[in-house]
C-alpha positions as CSV (number, residue, x, y, z in Angstrom):
1,X,-56.9,-142.4,-116.0
2,X,-58.9,-144.9,-118.0
3,X,-62.6,-144.1,-118.7
4,X,-64.5,-147.3,-119.6
5,X,-68.1,-146.2,-120.0
6,X,-69.9,-147.9,-122.9
7,X,-71.0,-145.3,-125.4
8,X,-72.8,-144.5,-128.6
9,X,-73.0,-141.5,-130.8
10,X,-76.3,-141.0,-132.6
11,X,-75.8,-139.2,-135.8
12,X,-77.6,-138.6,-139.1
13,X,-76.9,-137.5,-142.7
14,X,-78.7,-134.2,-142.1
15,X,-80.9,-132.3,-139.6
16,X,-84.5,-133.5,-139.4
17,X,-83.6,-137.2,-139.8
18,X,-84.8,-138.1,-136.3
19,X,-81.6,-137.9,-134.1
20,X,-83.5,-136.4,-131.2
21,X,-86.3,-139.0,-131.5
22,X,-83.9,-141.9,-131.5
23,X,-81.4,-140.6,-128.9
24,X,-84.0,-139.6,-126.4
25,X,-85.9,-142.8,-126.9
26,X,-82.8,-144.9,-126.5
27,X,-81.9,-143.0,-123.3
28,X,-85.3,-143.5,-121.8
29,X,-85.5,-147.2,-122.9
30,X,-82.2,-148.1,-121.4
31,X,-83.0,-146.0,-118.2
32,X,-86.2,-148.0,-117.8
33,X,-84.1,-151.1,-117.7
34,X,-82.4,-149.8,-114.6
35,X,-79.2,-148.6,-116.2
36,X,-77.6,-145.3,-115.3
37,X,-77.5,-143.5,-118.6
38,X,-75.4,-140.4,-119.2
39,X,-77.0,-138.0,-121.7
40,X,-74.9,-135.7,-123.9
41,X,-75.4,-133.4,-126.9
42,X,-72.8,-132.4,-129.4
43,X,-72.9,-128.7,-130.1
44,X,-74.3,-125.7,-128.3
45,X,-78.0,-126.7,-128.2
46,X,-79.8,-126.1,-124.9
47,X,-83.2,-127.6,-125.7
48,X,-82.5,-131.3,-126.5
49,X,-80.5,-131.8,-123.3
50,X,-83.7,-130.9,-121.4
51,X,-85.5,-133.9,-123.0
52,X,-82.4,-136.0,-122.3
53,X,-82.5,-135.1,-118.7
54,X,-86.2,-136.0,-118.5
55,X,-85.4,-139.4,-120.1
56,X,-82.5,-140.3,-117.8
57,X,-82.9,-138.3,-114.6
58,X,-79.4,-136.9,-115.0
59,X,-78.3,-133.5,-116.3
60,X,-78.0,-133.3,-120.1
61,X,-74.5,-132.1,-120.9
62,X,-73.1,-130.5,-124.0
63,X,-69.9,-131.4,-125.8
64,X,-68.8,-128.5,-127.9
65,X,-65.4,-128.6,-129.5
66,X,-65.7,-125.1,-130.8
67,X,-66.7,-123.3,-127.6
68,X,-64.7,-125.5,-125.2
69,X,-61.9,-126.7,-127.5
70,X,-61.3,-130.3,-128.7
71,X,-59.1,-131.0,-125.7
72,X,-62.0,-130.6,-123.3
73,X,-64.5,-132.9,-125.1
74,X,-63.2,-136.2,-123.5
75,X,-62.7,-134.7,-120.0
76,X,-66.2,-133.2,-119.9
77,X,-67.6,-136.4,-121.2
78,X,-65.8,-138.3,-118.4
79,X,-67.1,-135.9,-115.8
80,X,-70.7,-136.2,-116.9
81,X,-70.6,-140.0,-117.4
82,X,-68.8,-140.9,-114.1
83,X,-70.5,-144.0,-112.5
84,X,-72.8,-144.6,-115.5
85,X,-73.5,-147.9,-117.3
86,X,-74.0,-146.3,-120.7
87,X,-73.5,-142.9,-122.4
88,X,-75.6,-141.7,-125.4
89,X,-74.4,-138.7,-127.3
90,X,-76.8,-137.0,-129.7
91,X,-75.1,-135.4,-132.6
92,X,-75.6,-132.0,-134.3
93,X,-76.8,-131.4,-137.9
94,X,-75.3,-133.9,-140.3
95,X,-72.5,-136.2,-139.2
96,X,-69.8,-134.2,-140.9
97,X,-71.2,-130.7,-140.5
98,X,-69.3,-128.4,-138.1
99,X,-68.3,-124.8,-137.7
100,X,-68.6,-123.0,-141.0
101,X,-65.3,-122.8,-142.8
102,X,-63.5,-124.8,-140.1
103,X,-63.5,-128.3,-141.6
104,X,-64.5,-131.0,-139.1
105,X,-64.3,-128.7,-136.0
106,X,-67.4,-129.0,-133.8
107,X,-68.9,-131.7,-136.0
108,X,-70.5,-134.9,-134.7
109,X,-67.7,-136.8,-136.5
110,X,-65.0,-135.0,-134.5
111,X,-66.8,-135.6,-131.2
112,X,-67.1,-139.3,-132.1
113,X,-63.4,-139.5,-132.9
114,X,-62.4,-137.7,-129.7
115,X,-64.5,-140.1,-127.7
116,X,-63.4,-143.1,-129.7
117,X,-67.1,-144.0,-129.8
118,X,-69.0,-146.1,-132.4
119,X,-71.6,-144.1,-134.5
120,X,-75.2,-145.2,-135.2
121,X,-76.6,-143.4,-138.3
122,X,-80.3,-142.5,-138.2
123,X,-81.5,-142.4,-141.8
124,X,-84.8,-140.8,-142.9
125,X,-85.8,-143.6,-145.3
126,X,-89.2,-142.2,-146.2
127,X,-88.3,-141.4,-149.9
128,X,-85.8,-144.1,-150.8
129,X,-85.2,-147.8,-151.0
130,X,-82.0,-149.3,-152.5
131,X,-80.4,-145.8,-152.6
132,X,-80.1,-146.0,-148.9
133,X,-77.1,-148.3,-149.3
134,X,-75.2,-145.8,-151.4
135,X,-76.0,-143.1,-148.9
136,X,-74.8,-145.1,-145.9
137,X,-71.7,-146.3,-147.8
138,X,-70.7,-142.8,-148.5
139,X,-71.0,-141.8,-144.9
140,X,-69.2,-144.9,-143.7
141,X,-66.3,-144.4,-146.1
142,X,-65.9,-140.6,-146.0
143,X,-63.6,-140.6,-143.0
144,X,-62.0,-144.0,-142.1
145,X,-61.4,-142.8,-138.5
146,X,-65.2,-142.5,-137.9
147,X,-66.5,-146.0,-137.0
148,X,-70.0,-146.4,-138.3
149,X,-71.4,-149.4,-136.4
150,X,-74.9,-149.6,-137.8
151,X,-78.0,-147.9,-139.0
152,X,-81.4,-147.1,-137.6
153,X,-84.0,-146.6,-140.3
154,X,-86.6,-143.9,-139.5
155,X,-90.0,-143.1,-141.1
156,X,-90.3,-146.5,-142.8
157,X,-93.6,-146.7,-144.5
158,X,-94.5,-150.4,-144.6
159,X,-93.3,-154.0,-144.2
160,X,-92.4,-154.1,-147.9
161,X,-90.5,-150.9,-147.7
162,X,-88.6,-152.3,-144.7
163,X,-87.7,-155.5,-146.6
164,X,-86.2,-153.4,-149.5
165,X,-84.2,-151.3,-147.2
166,X,-82.8,-154.2,-145.2
167,X,-81.9,-156.1,-148.5
168,X,-80.0,-153.0,-149.7
169,X,-78.0,-152.5,-146.5
170,X,-77.3,-156.2,-146.2
171,X,-75.6,-156.0,-149.7
172,X,-73.6,-153.0,-148.3
173,X,-72.6,-155.0,-145.2
174,X,-74.1,-152.5,-142.8
175,X,-76.1,-153.8,-139.8
176,X,-79.6,-152.5,-139.3
177,X,-80.0,-151.9,-135.6
178,X,-83.5,-150.6,-135.7
179,X,-86.5,-149.7,-137.8
180,X,-89.0,-147.0,-136.8
181,X,-92.3,-146.4,-138.5
182,X,-93.9,-143.1,-139.1
183,X,-95.4,-142.0,-135.8
184,X,-96.7,-138.4,-135.8
185,X,-98.3,-138.9,-132.4
186,X,-94.8,-138.9,-130.9
187,X,-93.8,-135.6,-132.5
188,X,-92.6,-132.9,-130.2
189,X,-93.9,-129.4,-130.9
190,X,-91.5,-126.8,-132.3
191,X,-91.5,-123.0,-132.8
192,X,-89.1,-120.3,-134.0
193,X,-85.9,-121.6,-132.3
194,X,-86.6,-125.4,-132.4
195,X,-88.4,-127.7,-129.9
196,X,-90.5,-126.3,-127.2
197,X,-88.4,-126.7,-124.0
198,X,-89.4,-129.3,-121.3
199,X,-90.0,-126.6,-118.7
200,X,-92.9,-125.2,-120.7
201,X,-94.7,-128.6,-121.2
202,X,-93.4,-130.9,-118.6
203,X,-96.5,-133.1,-118.3
204,X,-96.8,-133.5,-122.1
205,X,-93.0,-133.9,-122.4
206,X,-93.1,-136.8,-120.0
207,X,-95.7,-138.5,-122.1
208,X,-93.7,-137.8,-125.3
209,X,-90.5,-139.3,-123.8
210,X,-92.5,-142.3,-122.6
211,X,-93.9,-142.7,-126.2
212,X,-90.4,-142.4,-127.7
213,X,-89.1,-145.1,-125.3
214,X,-91.9,-147.4,-126.4
215,X,-91.3,-146.7,-130.0
216,X,-87.5,-147.4,-129.7
217,X,-88.1,-150.5,-127.6
218,X,-90.4,-151.9,-130.2
219,X,-88.3,-151.0,-133.2
220,X,-84.7,-151.2,-132.1
221,X,-82.4,-154.1,-131.1
222,X,-81.4,-152.8,-127.7
223,X,-79.1,-155.8,-127.0
224,X,-77.2,-155.2,-130.2
225,X,-76.9,-151.5,-129.5
226,X,-75.6,-152.1,-126.0
227,X,-73.1,-154.7,-127.4
228,X,-71.9,-152.0,-129.9
229,X,-71.6,-149.5,-127.1
230,X,-69.3,-151.9,-125.2
231,X,-66.9,-152.0,-128.1
232,X,-65.8,-148.5,-127.4
233,X,-62.2,-148.7,-126.1
234,X,-61.0,-147.1,-122.9
235,X,-60.5,-143.3,-123.0
236,X,-57.3,-142.1,-121.4
237,X,-58.1,-138.8,-119.9
238,X,-58.5,-137.0,-116.6
239,X,-62.2,-136.2,-115.9
240,X,-63.0,-132.5,-115.8
241,X,-63.4,-131.1,-112.4
242,X,-64.7,-127.6,-111.7
243,X,-62.4,-127.1,-108.7
244,X,-59.4,-128.4,-110.5
245,X,-60.2,-126.3,-113.5
246,X,-60.3,-123.2,-111.4
247,X,-56.9,-124.0,-109.8
248,X,-55.4,-124.7,-113.2
249,X,-56.2,-121.2,-114.2
250,X,-54.3,-119.8,-111.3
251,X,-57.1,-119.3,-108.8
252,X,-55.4,-121.0,-105.8
253,X,-58.1,-119.8,-103.4
254,X,-60.7,-121.8,-105.4
255,X,-60.0,-124.8,-103.3
256,X,-62.2,-123.3,-100.6
257,X,-65.4,-121.2,-100.4
258,X,-65.3,-117.4,-100.3
259,X,-66.1,-115.9,-97.0
260,X,-69.8,-116.6,-96.3
261,X,-70.5,-118.1,-99.7
262,X,-72.2,-115.2,-101.5
263,X,-75.6,-116.1,-103.0
264,X,-75.7,-116.1,-106.8
265,X,-79.3,-116.1,-108.0
266,X,-79.7,-117.9,-111.3
267,X,-82.9,-117.3,-113.4
268,X,-84.9,-120.4,-114.2
269,X,-88.5,-121.4,-114.9
270,X,-90.2,-121.6,-118.3
271,X,-88.8,-118.3,-119.6
272,X,-85.2,-118.9,-118.8
273,X,-84.4,-122.5,-119.7
274,X,-81.0,-122.2,-121.3
275,X,-78.1,-123.1,-119.1
276,X,-75.1,-125.4,-119.0
277,X,-74.8,-127.6,-115.9
278,X,-71.1,-126.8,-115.6
279,X,-71.9,-123.1,-114.9
280,X,-73.6,-123.8,-111.6
281,X,-70.9,-126.3,-110.8
282,X,-68.1,-123.8,-111.4
283,X,-69.9,-121.1,-109.4
284,X,-70.2,-123.5,-106.5
285,X,-66.5,-124.5,-106.8
286,X,-65.6,-120.9,-107.0
287,X,-67.1,-120.3,-103.6
288,X,-70.7,-119.1,-104.3
289,X,-74.0,-120.6,-103.2
290,X,-76.2,-121.0,-106.3
291,X,-80.0,-120.4,-105.8
292,X,-82.5,-120.7,-108.6
293,X,-85.5,-118.3,-109.0
294,X,-88.3,-118.0,-111.5
295,X,-88.9,-114.5,-112.9
296,X,-92.4,-115.5,-113.9
297,X,-93.5,-116.4,-110.4
298,X,-91.1,-115.0,-107.8
299,X,-91.8,-111.4,-106.8
300,X,-88.4,-110.9,-105.1
301,X,-84.8,-112.1,-105.6
302,X,-83.7,-114.9,-103.3
303,X,-82.7,-113.8,-99.8
304,X,-79.1,-112.5,-99.7
305,X,-78.7,-112.3,-103.4
306,X,-75.2,-110.9,-104.1
307,X,-74.9,-111.8,-107.8
308,X,-77.4,-112.4,-110.6
309,X,-77.1,-114.7,-113.6
310,X,-79.9,-114.5,-116.2
311,X,-79.2,-116.9,-119.1
312,X,-81.0,-117.7,-122.3
313,X,-84.5,-118.8,-123.0
314,X,-87.8,-117.5,-124.4
315,X,-88.7,-114.2,-122.8
316,X,-90.4,-113.1,-126.0
317,X,-93.0,-115.9,-125.5
318,X,-93.6,-114.7,-121.9
319,X,-93.2,-110.9,-122.3
320,X,-96.7,-110.1,-120.9
321,X,-96.2,-112.3,-117.8
322,X,-92.6,-111.1,-117.2
323,X,-93.8,-107.5,-117.6
324,X,-96.7,-108.1,-115.2
325,X,-94.3,-109.2,-112.4
326,X,-93.5,-105.6,-111.6
327,X,-92.1,-106.3,-108.1
328,X,-89.4,-108.5,-109.5
329,X,-88.6,-106.1,-112.3
330,X,-88.1,-103.4,-109.8
331,X,-85.9,-105.6,-107.6
332,X,-83.7,-106.5,-110.5
333,X,-83.3,-102.8,-111.5
334,X,-82.5,-101.8,-107.9
335,X,-79.9,-104.6,-107.6
336,X,-78.2,-103.4,-110.8
337,X,-78.5,-99.8,-109.8
338,X,-76.7,-100.6,-106.6
339,X,-73.8,-102.0,-108.5
340,X,-74.6,-105.7,-108.0
341,X,-72.9,-108.0,-110.5
342,X,-75.2,-109.2,-113.2
343,X,-74.3,-111.6,-116.0
344,X,-77.0,-111.7,-118.7
345,X,-77.0,-113.8,-121.9
346,X,-79.5,-113.4,-124.8
347,X,-82.8,-113.8,-123.0
348,X,-81.2,-112.1,-120.0
349,X,-80.2,-109.2,-122.2
350,X,-83.8,-108.8,-123.4
351,X,-85.1,-108.9,-119.8
352,X,-82.8,-106.2,-118.7
353,X,-83.9,-103.9,-121.6
354,X,-86.3,-101.1,-121.3
355,X,-88.9,-103.0,-123.3
356,X,-89.5,-106.2,-125.2
357,X,-92.1,-106.0,-128.0
358,X,-93.5,-102.9,-126.3
359,X,-93.9,-104.6,-122.9
360,X,-91.9,-102.9,-120.1
361,X,-89.0,-104.9,-118.8
362,X,-86.4,-104.2,-116.1
363,X,-85.1,-101.0,-117.6
364,X,-81.5,-101.6,-116.6
365,X,-80.3,-101.0,-120.2
366,X,-81.2,-97.9,-122.3
367,X,-82.3,-100.2,-125.1
368,X,-85.5,-101.7,-126.5
369,X,-85.9,-105.2,-128.0
370,X,-88.3,-106.7,-130.4
371,X,-89.0,-109.9,-132.4
372,X,-87.5,-110.1,-135.9
373,X,-88.0,-112.2,-139.0
374,X,-84.3,-112.7,-139.2
375,X,-82.6,-115.6,-137.5
376,X,-79.1,-114.8,-136.1
377,X,-77.2,-118.1,-135.7
378,X,-73.6,-119.2,-135.6
379,X,-70.4,-119.5,-133.7
380,X,-68.5,-116.4,-132.7
381,X,-64.9,-115.6,-131.6
382,X,-65.0,-112.7,-129.2
383,X,-62.8,-110.6,-127.0
384,X,-64.0,-108.6,-124.0
385,X,-64.0,-104.9,-124.8
386,X,-64.7,-103.5,-121.3
387,X,-63.7,-104.7,-117.8
388,X,-66.7,-106.3,-116.1
389,X,-67.7,-108.5,-113.3
390,X,-67.5,-111.4,-115.8
391,X,-64.3,-110.8,-117.7
392,X,-61.3,-108.5,-117.8
393,X,-60.9,-106.5,-121.0
394,X,-58.9,-108.5,-123.5
395,X,-60.3,-111.9,-122.3
396,X,-60.9,-114.1,-125.3
397,X,-63.8,-116.5,-125.5
398,X,-65.7,-118.5,-128.1
399,X,-69.4,-118.4,-128.1
400,X,-72.7,-118.9,-130.0
401,X,-75.5,-116.6,-131.1
402,X,-79.0,-118.0,-131.6
403,X,-82.0,-115.6,-131.6
404,X,-84.8,-114.0,-133.7
405,X,-84.8,-110.8,-131.8
406,X,-83.0,-107.5,-132.2
407,X,-82.1,-104.9,-129.6
408,X,-81.6,-101.2,-130.4
409,X,-79.0,-100.0,-129.9
410,X,-77.0,-103.2,-130.3
411,X,-74.2,-102.0,-128.1
412,X,-73.7,-99.5,-125.3
413,X,-71.0,-96.9,-124.9
414,X,-69.0,-99.7,-123.1
415,X,-69.6,-102.8,-125.3
416,X,-69.4,-106.3,-123.8
417,X,-67.7,-108.1,-126.7
418,X,-65.9,-107.4,-129.9
419,X,-66.4,-110.1,-132.4
420,X,-63.3,-111.1,-134.4
421,X,-64.8,-113.9,-136.5
422,X,-66.7,-114.4,-138.7
423,X,-67.5,-110.7,-138.7
424,X,-66.0,-107.7,-136.9
425,X,-68.4,-105.7,-134.7
426,X,-69.0,-104.8,-131.1
427,X,-72.0,-106.0,-129.2
428,X,-73.6,-105.9,-125.8
429,X,-73.5,-103.7,-122.7
430,X,-71.2,-103.2,-119.7
431,X,-72.3,-100.7,-117.0
432,X,-71.3,-100.8,-113.4
433,X,-71.7,-104.5,-112.4
434,X,-73.8,-105.4,-115.5
435,X,-72.5,-107.5,-118.3
436,X,-75.3,-108.1,-120.9
437,X,-74.9,-109.6,-124.4
438,X,-76.5,-111.9,-127.0
439,X,-73.5,-114.2,-126.8
440,X,-73.9,-117.6,-125.2
441,X,-70.6,-118.9,-123.7
442,X,-69.5,-122.1,-122.0
443,X,-67.6,-121.2,-118.8
444,X,-65.7,-124.5,-118.8
445,X,-63.6,-123.0,-121.5
446,X,-62.6,-120.2,-119.2
447,X,-63.3,-121.1,-115.5
448,X,-61.8,-117.9,-114.2
449,X,-65.0,-116.2,-115.4
450,X,-66.9,-118.0,-112.7
451,X,-64.4,-117.2,-110.0
452,X,-64.3,-113.5,-111.1
453,X,-68.1,-113.3,-110.9
454,X,-68.2,-115.0,-107.5
455,X,-65.6,-112.6,-106.1
456,X,-67.6,-109.7,-107.5
457,X,-70.6,-111.1,-105.7
458,X,-68.6,-111.4,-102.5
459,X,-67.5,-107.8,-102.7
460,X,-71.0,-106.5,-103.4
461,X,-72.5,-108.4,-100.4
């Protein structure tokens, strides 16, 4: 079918140029005009989509050509943007930066080409004048299939500075679609893994998003940007559907709910903010009833819990509070001890450990976790080593690691994954119904994971 949603990709020459500022501000500014804005993020990042969701009132969705495959980028985009007036895609790193050693794979440029979307380049102009034209010319000409539709100049110092920049870009024939001055009051706080998530600072985050919208409104030509978005041609693709995706993988029963719709409890709240919207949609389509709980506040698992999903986040920031909630820690341990299916990723792995930075955790795993100076970051190709509630041994998935913690030991006697690229090692833990690992995965790439987990929950109930 034809997908005719106007769309823009917001890119930059490098990280730190202001992509998130511009993308989030644009989303909020257009949403304030009454438009239904669909927010997207290229790559695996969980935090930026939280700000996008705050700006638009819609789930922030990721488009990751490495984890999900290039063939799913357009269908996932069509699924998320259905019924919208405009879609804004925030890029990742520099425009042409992708998976290490894989050419353009998972780059913003590849996503833009797959979506046939015009690109707006956000340039940090704080330390240059006429050279900006050479920089932009290089990005515009590097790949003729990437359509650079204009530039937004960020961190411009003065009226005179703006004049010099505009003159240079006019010579290069590149439209200037916005000029943003230095505005430290709009800065969003960061820490060891990037921006502080929305769930931890919702009131302040709302104020930040409102300030970004005002800054973008004042400095950008919204009419010209919308006109550029409307130049995107129709996409010919079938929108992704969780139910159809399950059926395509051979799960014929996925058309209807499992008997009684087993409850799958999904950890949320400030400590567990990392999740992809498609995971809950797949679990629902697979026949489960998804219920969110907050390990910082709730002292018991949701009534009828038959499966437990504990995704990523920042348990290291909240270790004392998580440890203090002893009733829930004991409930999680009892659920796992009874063989209940548990899928834990990264933060979830730490929460299931015996301790985190010396604070008692759930004790499901015979392992201890602590903060580290070393950042572990990158895409991984993995194969399931052990049969689990999440995946049969031999199942192949691509994922992503992003953490500054270590867990000792790093793998149990039945590891969760064997990494095949870029390094060969085993990682994670499988025991009874528990599957715990550092690896973040996107279930849209392998919908049968959701159905397998929902069926395990149904059996356990």
